[in-house]
KEGU-651431 format. One line per 8 residues: number of its first residue (from 1); their letters; for each residue x, y, z of N, C-alpha, C. Coordinates in steps of 0.001 Angstrom, whole numbers, plus 500000, padded with zeros to 6 digits. Layout:
REM residues N
NUM) a) X:Y:Z:X:Y:Z:X:Y:Z ~ ...
END
This chain:
REM residues 242
1) vgylqivk) 020552:339192:720269:019848:338606:721413:020019:337084:721413 ~ 019900:336497:720226:020072:335055:720114:021467:334621:720553 ~ 022483:335409:720158:023864:335106:720543:024007:335141:722061 ~ 023427:336184:722697:023531:336327:724151:022813:335192:724867 ~ 021649:334785:724338:020862:333761:725022:021403:332356:724798 ~ 021791:332058:723563:022166:330687:723220:023661:330431:723426 ~ 024491:331299:722846:025931:331080:722899:026508:331447:724265 ~ 026098:332619:724784:026676:333105:726041:025761:332872:727239
9) gssyglia) 024643:332243:727019:023661:332090:728093:024197:331397:729326 ~ 024928:330280:729131:025405:329514:730278:026434:330279:731095 ~ 027343:331006:730396:028368:331745:731130:027758:332913:731897 ~ 026792:333621:731265:026121:334713:731979:025290:334170:733142 ~ 024779:332951:732960:024005:332329:734040:024863:332072:735262 ~ 026123:331628:735035:027032:331398:736147:027370:332691:736868 ~ 027556:333768:736090:027846:335074:736692:026670:335534:737541 ~ 025472:335377:737019:024276:335791:737757:024132:334994:739045
17) qsnrsrhi) 024449:333692:738953:024352:332837:740139:025334:333286:741215 ~ 026577:333609:740794:027584:334042:741759:027216:335375:742392 ~ 026497:336215:741640:026073:337504:742175:024927:337366:743166 ~ 024260:336200:743169:023128:335998:744076:023560:335353:745390 ~ 024816:334943:745483:025272:334286:746693:026646:334816:747113 ~ 026939:334652:748400:028235:335096:748916:028735:334049:749902 ~ 030009:333675:749739:030632:332714:750648:031293:333463:751802 ~ 030971:333076:753017:031544:333692:754207:032318:332626:754970
25) pipaqrgi) 033645:332773:755086:034433:331771:755813:034133:331832:757309 ~ 034073:330663:757946:033861:330577:759391:035193:330180:760024 ~ 035768:331006:760895:037099:330708:761442:037112:329434:762273 ~ 038250:328756:762236:038435:327539:763031:039240:327863:764282 ~ 038939:327170:765369:039734:327316:766584:041144:326803:766316 ~ 042141:327621:766653:043524:327199:766482:043853:326186:767575 ~ 044626:325162:767206:044984:324121:768163:045748:324669:769357 ~ 045499:324115:770518:046153:324567:771742:047554:323960:771852
33) isdrfgtp) 048488:324737:772362:049834:324268:772673:049879:324044:774182 ~ 050253:322840:774612:050250:322531:776040:051572:321911:776479 ~ 051780:321843:777807:052978:321192:778312:052754:319678:778345 ~ 053685:318936:778863:053631:317465:778796:052450:316873:779563 ~ 051890:317672:780506:050767:317181:781296:049427:317733:780803 ~ 049468:318442:779670:048228:318960:779094:047816:320331:779582 ~ 048674:321014:780333:048366:322373:780794:048518:323345:779625 ~ 047468:324095:779258:047553:325010:778111:048582:326119:778331
41) lvsnvpkf) 049369:326386:777308:050357:327463:777353:049887:328679:776569 ~ 048795:328539:775827:048188:329637:775069:046675:329490:775183 ~ 045943:330489:774738:044485:330393:774719:043943:331095:773482 ~ 042706:330807:773141:042026:331463:772024:040927:332360:772582 ~ 040879:333590:772119:039862:334532:772597:039132:335135:771391 ~ 037875:335529:771571:037125:336110:770444:037630:337495:770065 ~ 037455:337838:768813:037815:339176:768342:036850:339575:767245 ~ 036821:340881:766930:035998:341393:765847:036862:342246:764929
49) slhilpyl) 036576:342179:763645:037296:343004:762679:036312:343542:761648 ~ 036680:344638:761034:035850:345252:759998:036454:344943:758639 ~ 035707:344190:757827:036156:343852:756479:035402:344718:755473 ~ 035994:344829:754299:035385:345664:753264:035427:344925:751932 ~ 034350:345055:751169:034269:344459:749832:034509:345583:748823 ~ 035712:345634:748229:036094:346764:747372:035123:347050:746231 ~ 034550:345998:745627:033691:346201:744469:032331:346789:744824 ~ 032021:346894:746121:030750:347494:746537:030921:348884:747151
57) ipkdetlr) 032161:349372:747209:032406:350719:747738:031833:351744:746757 ~ 031116:352760:747256:030539:353780:746349:031594:354405:745443 ~ 031264:354540:744176:032208:355122:743225:032151:356647:743231 ~ 030985:357196:743553:030846:358646:743643:031646:359157:744846 ~ 032452:360195:744614:033344:360694:745658:032584:361229:746869 ~ 031468:361894:746638:030669:362410:747753:030121:361275:748604 ~ 029582:360264:747943:029060:359100:748669:030187:358352:749389 ~ 031351:358335:748749:032494:357641:749363:032938:358362:750633
65) rdfaglis) 032902:359691:750617:033271:360477:751802:032248:360251:752917 ~ 030984:360183:752560:029950:359904:753561:030154:358505:754152 ~ 030503:357579:753289:030767:356201:753688:031909:356159:754702 ~ 032998:356866:754391:034151:356918:755297:033790:357648:756587 ~ 032926:358654:756470:032529:359423:757648:031788:358576:758669 ~ 030927:357688:758208:030185:356816:759119:031133:355899:759894 ~ 032144:355385:759189:033124:354510:759838:033937:355298:760856 ~ 034367:356498:760473:035216:357295:761359:034482:357701:762632
73) eillkske) 033177:357969:762541:032408:358357:763718:032373:357235:764753 ~ 032223:356013:764288:032106:354870:765205:033467:354466:765768 ~ 034488:354454:764930:035809:353993:765365:036671:355125:765927 ~ 036119:356344:765946:036830:357512:766483:038171:357728:765781 ~ 038138:357576:764457:039306:357862:763624:039009:359101:762791 ~ 040048:359739:762293:039818:360905:761447:039199:360468:760126 ~ 038303:361295:759608:037620:360966:758361:038612:360814:757219 ~ 039641:361670:757204:040625:361612:756124:041440:360321:756183
81) evlidvre) 041753:359865:757395:042496:358611:757546:041685:357439:757001 ~ 040403:357397:757356:039540:356324:756878:039378:356403:755364 ~ 039237:357612:754844:039056:357796:753407:040269:357280:752637 ~ 041459:357514:753169:042682:357015:752531:042667:355486:752506 ~ 042290:354882:753633:042237:353415:753704:041191:352847:752747 ~ 040057:353540:752623:038996:353093:751715:039462:353188:750268 ~ 040141:354284:749928:040634:354454:748554:041661:353391:748206 ~ 042513:353023:749171:043495:351970:748920:042798:350627:748687
89) avgspdre) 041698:350413:749420:040949:349162:749265:040333:349051:747882 ~ 039895:350182:747328:039270:350183:746000:040239:349654:744945 ~ 041505:349965:745107:042494:349550:744116:043016:348145:744322 ~ 042494:347441:745332:042979:346089:745606:042283:345067:744727 ~ 043020:344050:744260:042404:343008:743435:041636:341984:744268 ~ 041816:341991:745584:041178:340998:746437:039688:341296:746592 ~ 038901:340237:746731:037456:340398:746860:037065:340875:748252 ~ 037877:340617:749232:037556:341047:750592:038839:341404:751318
97) lmlydnis) 038814:342520:752024:039989:342976:752749:039619:343280:754188 ~ 040583:343106:755086:040394:343539:756455:040755:345018:756523 ~ 039774:345854:756837:040030:347290:756921:040611:347643:758275 ~ 039976:347152:759360:040474:347392:760713:040286:346139:761553 ~ 041314:345821:762322:041288:344606:763140:041106:344961:764612 ~ 040661:343986:765397:040522:344121:766847:039671:345320:767261 ~ 038511:345457:766649:037581:346495:767079:036822:345979:768305 ~ 036339:346894:769126:035687:346498:770373:034303:345906:770093
105) paeaimls) 033767:345118:771035:032422:344568:770859:031372:345659:770640 ~ 031494:346785:771356:030541:347885:771193:030622:348468:769782 ~ 031846:348644:769280:032026:349144:767916:031482:348152:766902 ~ 031697:346852:767178:031212:345802:766270:029688:345853:766160 ~ 029009:346073:767284:027538:346133:767266:027068:347326:766450 ~ 027665:348491:766698:027248:349696:765966:027529:349569:764472 ~ 028676:348992:764125:029009:348815:762713:028103:347779:762054 ~ 027696:346758:762808:026793:345740:762264:025455:346351:761892
113) vrassmpa) 024982:347281:762721:023721:347966:762427:023858:348775:761139 ~ 024978:349491:761002:025205:350283:759783:025411:349384:758570 ~ 026096:348246:758791:026416:347344:757675:025175:346725:757058 ~ 024058:346708:757794:022830:346127:757246:022340:346901:756033 ~ 022713:348179:755942:022337:348989:754779:023553:349409:753954 ~ 024749:348906:754333:025987:349232:753614:026706:347921:753300 ~ 026316:347237:752229:026857:345903:751929:028366:345852:751717 ~ 029009:347005:751501:030465:346998:751329:031174:346692:752639
121) lqvvsgik) 030465:346849:753763:031055:346595:755073:030627:345238:755605 ~ 031561:344537:756218:031274:343254:756840:031957:343225:758207 ~ 031160:343078:759269:031736:342891:760597:031924:341391:760798 ~ 033163:340985:761003:033507:339564:761050:033968:339185:762456 ~ 033344:338166:763014:033795:337652:764307:034843:336580:764054 ~ 035868:336591:764842:036952:335636:764644:037558:335208:765966 ~ 038726:334633:765884:039430:334122:767056:040884:334561:766954 ~ 041422:335032:768058:042834:335398:768061:043561:334689:769197
129) rsyqnkdi) 044849:334583:769039:045687:333914:770026:045968:334883:771173 ~ 045930:334350:772388:046301:335146:773558:047460:334463:774264 ~ 048486:335262:774567:049649:334752:775284:049748:335389:776663 ~ 048671:336076:777067:048654:336780:778345:048066:335890:779436 ~ 048919:335275:780223:048474:334430:781320:049483:334553:782454 ~ 049066:335155:783549:049990:335414:784667:050517:334138:785305 ~ 049842:333019:785066:050266:331753:785663:051298:331018:784827 ~ 051598:331541:783649:052532:330860:782759:053794:331718:782583
137) pleslshi) 054992:331173:782812:056234:331949:782675:056611:332134:781206 ~ 055853:332981:780525:056062:333120:779075:057395:333789:778722 ~ 058026:334455:779695:059309:335091:779380:060317:334047:778901 ~ 060328:332890:779533:061287:331856:779137:060710:330883:778111 ~ 059423:331001:777813:058797:330108:776839:058466:330806:775520 ~ 058528:332133:775509:058055:332889:774350:058784:332513:773067 ~ 060101:332288:773154:060848:331945:771939:060531:330538:771462 ~ 060059:329685:772379:059692:328319:772006:058295:328295:771384
145) igyegkit) 057353:328945:772055:055970:328967:771558:055860:329804:770292 ~ 056582:330942:770240:056469:331838:769092:055209:332666:769181 ~ 054693:333098:768042:053484:333920:768033:052840:333854:766665 ~ 051594:334304:766574:050928:334401:765271:050718:335870:764938 ~ 050690:336164:763647:050504:337535:763190:049800:337538:761847 ~ 049412:338727:761397:048682:338846:760139:049562:338379:758977 ~ 048972:337635:758095:049685:337101:756949:050176:338242:756052 ~ 051417:338147:755591:051965:339162:754695:051532:338862:753254
153) reeytnrr) 051739:339819:752385:051366:339619:750986:052151:338455:750376 ~ 053438:338359:750725:054261:337265:750196:053788:335911:750719 ~ 053478:335860:752038:052989:334614:752617:051654:334207:751993 ~ 050812:335198:751762:049511:334918:751139:049687:334363:749730 ~ 050593:334949:748972:050849:334475:747606:051324:333031:747615 ~ 052208:332711:748561:052770:331353:748627:051773:330323:749154 ~ 050800:330750:749954:049898:329812:750613:048455:329911:750128 ~ 048235:330730:749152:046870:330925:748647:046235:329616:748204
161) asgyqptd) 047031:328772:747566:046507:327500:747067:046089:326569:748197 ~ 046578:326831:749421:046226:326004:750576:044998:326531:751311 ~ 044347:327545:750724:043112:328050:751312:043253:329265:752190 ~ 044436:329858:752238:044617:331057:753057:043965:332265:752391 ~ 043482:333201:753227:042876:334433:752758:043762:335615:753150 ~ 043644:336754:752441:044491:337912:752779:044188:338501:754151 ~ 043106:338071:754796:042758:338564:756126:043188:337600:757234 ~ 043846:336497:756877:044196:335463:757851:045374:335859:758728
169) yigkqgie) 045476:335137:759853:046656:335200:760706:047393:333873:760561 ~ 048712:333907:760815:049539:332730:760566:050669:332685:761585 ~ 051142:331472:761916:052256:331345:762849:053510:331987:762285 ~ 054185:332779:763117:055358:333524:762646:056681:332930:763136 ~ 056710:332445:764369:057947:331898:764919:057622:330712:765820 ~ 058666:329971:766209:058535:328907:767175:057558:327814:766762 ~ 056905:327227:767782:055936:326158:767538:054789:326662:766660 ~ 054370:327902:766864:053264:328463:766085:053556:328400:764594
177) agfesvlr) 054816:328653:764224:055185:328626:762803:055525:327208:762338 ~ 056299:326487:763150:056752:325165:762747:055632:324157:762573 ~ 054557:324329:763363:053430:323398:763289:052162:324098:762788 ~ 052356:325100:761937:051237:325869:761397:050181:324978:760760 ~ 050596:324021:759954:049632:323184:759236:048816:322305:760181 ~ 049371:321989:761349:048673:321162:762331:047743:322008:763194 ~ 048197:323200:763545:047467:324063:764474:046298:324802:763830 ~ 046375:325110:762552:045430:326046:761947:044009:325507:761802
185) gqkgdkvl) 043831:324207:761665:042493:323656:761472:041962:323970:760081 ~ 040662:323755:759884:040022:324008:758592:038832:324939:758784 ~ 038777:325970:757991:037666:326913:758073:036362:326268:757620 ~ 035276:326787:758174:033964:326402:757683:033539:327363:756582 ~ 032366:327166:756052:031896:328009:754952:030382:328193:755042 ~ 029966:329453:755051:028539:329764:755046:028208:330444:753721 ~ 027170:329972:753052:026745:330560:751779:025457:331333:752017 ~ 025512:332637:751758:024352:333502:751933:023729:333855:750593
193) evdargig) 022417:333874:750538:021728:334432:749384:021680:335936:749579 ~ 022050:336697:748553:022073:338156:748656:021189:338764:747582 ~ 020754:339999:747849:019944:340698:746852:020850:341469:745903 ~ 020248:342281:745039:021013:343006:744021:022003:343990:744631 ~ 021751:344421:745880:022652:345363:746544:023738:344655:747349 ~ 023709:343317:747346:024706:342566:748082:024359:342332:749534 ~ 023130:342653:749943:022694:342487:751323:022193:341058:751523 ~ 022677:340411:752595:022309:339026:752860:020826:338855:753163
201) lttlseva) 020222:337818:752581:018804:337539:752785:018593:336299:753641 ~ 019250:335207:753275:019067:333962:754009:020283:333061:753815 ~ 020477:332107:754726:021586:331164:754633:021185:329992:753743 ~ 021969:329752:752695:021688:328658:751764:022309:327349:752237 ~ 023508:327413:752793:024178:326216:753284:025267:326627:754262 ~ 025701:325672:755065:026754:325974:756036:027548:324714:756356 ~ 028876:324832:756302:029782:323747:756660:030561:324192:757894 ~ 030504:323407:758964:031142:323781:760224:032667:323702:760112
209) pvsgseik) 033384:324565:760832:034854:324510:760817:035364:323315:761614 ~ 036618:322944:761374:037278:321869:762103:038440:322471:762886 ~ 038437:322309:764198:039482:322898:765036:040843:322273:764742 ~ 041899:323066:764968:043255:322559:764803:043596:321557:765892 ~ 044632:320783:765674:045040:319752:766633:045911:320344:767741 ~ 045862:319705:768905:046682:320144:770038:048128:319702:769820 ~ 049049:320565:770220:050466:320221:770215:050912:320091:771673 ~ 051340:318910:772056:051786:318687:773435:053312:318653:773457
217) lsidlqlq) 053913:319569:774198:055369:319667:774277:055920:318753:775368 ~ 057225:318561:775364:057877:317758:776414:058172:318604:777647 ~ 057883:319901:777575:058176:320824:778673:057254:320569:779864 ~ 057830:320630:781066:057074:320554:782315:056911:321993:782801 ~ 055688:322505:782774:055446:323911:783116:055889:324243:784542 ~ 055620:323332:785495:056002:323594:786886:057522:323674:787031 ~ 058223:322764:786383:059684:322784:786428:060222:324043:785747 ~ 059584:324439:784652:059979:325652:783946:059823:326868:784851
225) rvaedalk) 058745:326894:785629:058494:328017:786534:059564:328073:787631 ~ 059919:326917:788195:060954:326863:789229:062290:327353:788680 ~ 062629:326888:787470:063900:327275:786858:063931:328775:786566 ~ 062810:329315:786074:062772:330749:785751:062878:331585:787019 ~ 062171:331189:788078:062240:331935:789338:063649:331904:789919 ~ 064301:330734:789834:065661:330604:790358:066616:331514:789593 ~ 066453:331568:788276:067315:332413:787450:067082:333893:787765 ~ 065818:334283:787910:065503:335678:788236:066102:336077:789582
233) namrsngk) 065971:335191:790586:066497:335493:791916:068017:335633:791893 ~ 068688:334747:791138:070151:334806:791047:070593:336090:790351 ~ 069876:336484:789316:070211:337723:788609:069994:338932:789505 ~ 068886:338885:790256:068572:339998:791155:069636:340133:792240 ~ 070100:338997:792765:071111:338992:793823:072436:339560:793325 ~ 072669:339400:792031:073948:339882:791452:073790:341197:790710 ~ 072635:341836:790902:072427:343133:790300:072348:343119:788788 ~ 071884:342012:788218:071785:341891:786765:070322:341954:786327
241) dr) 070077:342573:785217:068702:342591:784677:068620:341937:783300 ~ 069729:341355:782841:069724:340659:781559:070486:339354:781725
END
């Protein structure tokens, strides 16, 4: 007892402290890409995803099946499919994983209610890039702007030291990739006090996120639209579709 209290007391104290709190990253708005006059070429829209904490997943197989069943009922997925995904999460070394992305607001609400008594589940609100704008000729700009996508395991390994998480999205091509460090911004951080079951009790501290910087291109969107329309009309007149 003396050894545990005196020699190992400080290290066990740190472990106990970490078990009483949980850090929740707050997503940052990704910087907007605009034309030379400041007209946005992309937008940021809200999204919801279901994250899972592997170390809190029930170890008993019966409880684990019930756990997967609750998720499958809400997301309208097969219980066996969810169970496979849950089992894969258990074997992951990461502290938090994205189980399912882009769930609907209605699903997010129902899962949030269930998550209040199931600490292994976390419904996370975030921000995703949208390239859907009928007023922007993205067909001729898509290769320039590029796109963002979920970070791969290799990308995560290479960028982990820069604060990336395995659930992050990252620029893959074009401006999105080339100016990733400028566009991504800085995440905020919320520290929650949790009970022995991992259920959040109160907010201990919170640091607000910092939005990414805007990238202004030399492209004139109106001129780009005229050029694209002219090219389409010429192709149509000559019976070409490529």
